[in-house]
C-alpha positions as CSV (number, residue, x, y, z in Angstrom):
1,M,0.0,0.0,0.0
2,H,1.4,3.3,-1.1
3,L,0.5,6.5,0.7
4,T,0.6,9.8,-1.1
5,L,2.7,12.6,0.2
6,D,-0.5,14.6,1.0
7,L,-1.8,11.9,3.2
8,L,1.5,11.6,5.0
9,M,1.5,15.3,5.6
10,T,-2.0,15.3,7.0
11,D,-1.0,12.9,9.7
12,L,1.8,15.2,11.0
13,P,0.9,17.6,13.8
14,T,0.9,21.2,12.7
15,V,3.3,23.6,14.3
16,P,2.1,27.2,14.7
17,D,4.1,29.8,13.0
18,E,6.2,31.6,15.6
19,D,5.6,34.9,13.9
20,L,1.9,34.5,14.2
21,V,2.1,33.4,17.8
22,L,4.3,36.4,18.7
23,G,2.1,38.8,16.7
24,T,-1.0,37.6,18.5
25,R,0.6,38.0,21.9
26,F,1.9,41.5,20.8
27,A,-1.6,42.5,19.8
28,A,-2.8,41.5,23.2
29,G,-0.3,43.8,24.9
30,D,2.5,41.3,25.7
31,E,5.7,43.4,25.9
32,L,8.0,40.3,26.0
33,A,6.4,39.2,22.7
34,F,7.2,42.6,21.2
35,A,10.8,42.5,22.5
36,S,11.1,39.1,20.7
37,L,9.7,40.5,17.5
38,V,12.2,43.4,17.7
39,R,15.1,41.0,18.1
40,R,13.8,38.8,15.3
41,Y,13.3,41.5,12.7
42,Q,15.6,44.4,13.7
43,Q,18.3,43.4,11.2
44,L,15.9,42.8,8.4
45,A,14.1,46.1,9.1
46,W,17.5,47.9,8.9
47,T,18.3,46.2,5.6
48,V,15.0,47.3,4.1
49,A,15.4,50.8,5.4
50,W,19.0,51.0,4.1
51,R,17.8,49.8,0.7
52,V,15.1,52.5,0.6
53,T,17.2,55.4,1.8
54,G,20.8,54.4,0.8
55,R,22.1,55.9,4.1
56,E,23.1,54.2,7.3
57,D,22.1,57.1,9.5
58,L,18.7,57.4,8.0
59,A,18.2,53.7,8.1
60,H,18.9,53.6,11.9
61,D,16.4,56.4,12.5
62,V,13.8,54.8,10.3
63,V,14.0,51.4,12.1
64,Q,13.8,53.1,15.5
65,E,10.7,55.1,14.5
66,A,9.2,52.0,12.8
67,F,9.2,50.0,16.0
68,L,8.0,53.0,18.0
69,R,5.1,53.3,15.6
70,C,4.3,49.7,15.9
71,L,3.9,50.2,19.7
72,R,1.9,53.4,19.3
73,H,-0.5,51.9,16.7
74,R,-0.7,48.4,18.1
75,E,-4.5,48.4,17.7
76,R,-4.0,48.6,13.9
77,F,-2.3,45.2,13.8
78,H,-4.7,42.4,13.3
79,A,-4.1,39.4,15.6
80,G,-3.6,36.3,13.6
81,S,-1.9,38.2,10.7
82,P,1.9,37.9,10.2
83,F,3.8,40.6,11.9
84,K,6.7,40.8,9.4
85,P,4.8,42.2,6.4
86,W,3.1,44.8,8.6
87,L,6.4,46.0,10.1
88,L,8.2,46.1,6.7
89,Q,5.5,48.2,5.1
90,I,5.9,50.7,8.0
91,V,9.7,50.6,7.4
92,R,9.3,51.2,3.7
93,N,6.8,54.1,4.2
94,L,9.0,55.8,6.8
95,G,12.1,55.2,4.6
96,I,10.5,56.9,1.7
97,D,9.4,59.8,3.9
98,A,12.8,60.2,5.4
99,L,14.5,60.1,2.0
100,R,12.1,62.8,0.7
101,L,12.7,65.0,3.7
102,H,16.5,64.5,3.5
103,R,16.5,65.4,-0.2
104,R,14.6,68.6,0.5
105,L,16.9,69.6,3.3
106,E,20.2,68.6,1.7
107,P,21.7,70.4,-1.3
108,T,22.4,67.9,-4.0
109,T,26.0,67.1,-5.0
110,E,25.1,68.3,-8.5
111,A,24.2,71.7,-7.3
112,L,27.4,72.0,-5.4
113,D,29.4,70.9,-8.5
114,R,27.6,73.6,-10.5
115,G,28.7,76.2,-7.9
116,V,25.2,77.0,-6.8
117,I,26.6,77.1,-3.3
118,D,30.3,77.8,-3.9
119,D,31.0,80.0,-0.8
120,P,32.0,77.7,2.1
121,G,30.5,80.1,4.5
122,Q,27.2,80.1,2.6
123,A,27.2,76.3,2.4
124,S,27.9,76.1,6.2
125,Q,25.0,78.5,6.9
126,A,22.7,76.4,4.6
127,Q,23.7,73.2,6.5
128,D,23.1,74.9,9.9
129,L,19.7,76.0,8.7
130,R,18.7,72.5,7.5
131,A,19.8,71.1,10.8
132,Q,17.7,73.6,12.7
133,V,14.7,73.0,10.6
134,A,15.0,69.2,11.1
135,E,15.4,69.8,14.8
136,V,12.2,71.8,15.1
137,L,10.3,69.4,12.9
138,A,11.4,66.5,15.1
139,T,9.7,68.1,18.1
140,M,6.3,68.4,16.4
141,P,3.5,65.8,16.7
142,E,3.4,63.5,13.7
143,K,0.2,64.9,12.2
144,Y,1.5,68.4,12.1
145,R,5.0,67.4,11.0
146,E,3.6,65.3,8.1
147,I,1.4,68.0,6.7
148,L,4.1,70.7,7.0
149,V,6.6,68.6,5.1
150,M,4.0,67.7,2.4
151,R,3.1,71.3,1.9
152,E,6.2,73.4,2.5
153,M,8.9,70.9,1.4
154,E,7.2,68.8,-1.2
155,G,5.0,71.5,-2.5
156,Q,1.8,69.4,-2.5
157,A,-1.5,71.2,-2.9
158,A,-3.9,71.2,0.0
159,E,-6.5,69.1,-1.9
160,D,-3.9,66.4,-2.6
161,I,-2.7,66.4,1.0
162,A,-6.4,66.1,2.2
163,R,-6.7,63.0,0.0
164,A,-3.4,61.5,1.1
165,I,-4.1,61.8,4.9
166,G,-7.7,61.0,4.6
167,V,-9.3,64.2,6.1
168,D,-11.5,66.8,4.5
169,Y,-10.2,70.0,2.9
170,G,-11.2,72.3,5.8
171,T,-9.5,70.1,8.3
172,T,-6.4,70.0,6.2
173,R,-6.3,73.8,6.0
174,W,-6.8,74.2,9.7
175,R,-4.1,71.6,10.5
176,L,-1.7,73.3,8.1
177,H,-2.3,76.6,9.9
178,E,-1.8,75.0,13.3
179,A,1.4,73.2,12.0
180,R,2.9,76.5,10.9
181,R,2.0,78.2,14.2
182,R,3.6,75.4,16.2
183,F,6.7,75.4,14.0
184,R,7.1,79.2,14.5
185,E,6.7,78.8,18.3
186,A,9.2,76.0,18.5
187,W,11.6,77.9,16.3
188,V,11.4,81.0,18.5
189,T,11.9,78.9,21.6
190,R,15.1,77.3,20.3
191,F,16.6,79.9,18.0
192,G,14.9,83.3,18.6
193,E,12.8,85.4,16.2
194,L,12.6,84.3,12.6
195,D,14.6,86.5,10.2
196,H,12.1,88.0,7.7
197,A,14.7,90.1,5.9
């Protein structure tokens, strides 16, 4: 009597996927399960972040923020679903955002080669300004930081931003106004009055 491979497999006990088990425990609030998931996927998350951004410093920041976001939005994770794809999607999205912000704040090598910023003093001032802007942005709540970057740095229209973040146009305009106000206040607190000259 010959048994098929399928029949042999059905007789074997099924072993639950450890990723699913840890994910379910994480969704239920188990901090040890989350720590295990961090250990399990930290290197993979860094590799994905590095591939997206091409920069080690940005990759480290992205991974740290991704795991923090997992904790903050634990309720969005569906127990019984694999944790890895959910995490890596967050990493990819954050990596793209970080790269966009970095490109907006950093002068390109091409611009430097063309002499757009050929004065070392001017280049240093530009670098200082970018660092200050990034510092202030980092202090802002995510919903305000996101909308400010999309409008002021990426130049997106308010209507497009509203669709992207899933709120109505009026709320988008109010949130943008509030984001600008918060940015000004944080700037003044750290660096003094804005130079309008």
